[in-house]
Residue, then its C-alpha position, 0 to 999 in steps of 0.5 A: m488482495p493484490a494491488k491494482s496499481k504501482a501507486q497502491q502497491q507503494a502505499a501498502g509498502a509504506a503502511l507495512s513499514a510503519k506497522e512493523g516499526k521500521t518507519s515512523k507512523s507520523k511520516l505517513r500521508g494519504a492512502s498509506k496512512q489510511m491503509a495502516q489504520s484499516m488493514s492488518q500486516s498480512e493484508l498489507r504484505k500481500m498487497a505490497s508484494t504484488s508483481r508490478k509487471g503490467k500494472s498502471e502507474h495509477k488505478h484508472k477510474s471507471s465511468 
């Protein structure tokens, strides 16, 4: 599943880093903490590697 925004991509990257043991899981907050608990490394890798071109900073909520 590709990231829908830059913020989502960054959160996935932080969660992936913690899952791989490169950073401490205690440093995760918010979305990245939830992603680390609920997603596999392969899912996080796909989301974190999404191209940023044309992505908004944050996902816009639809009404």
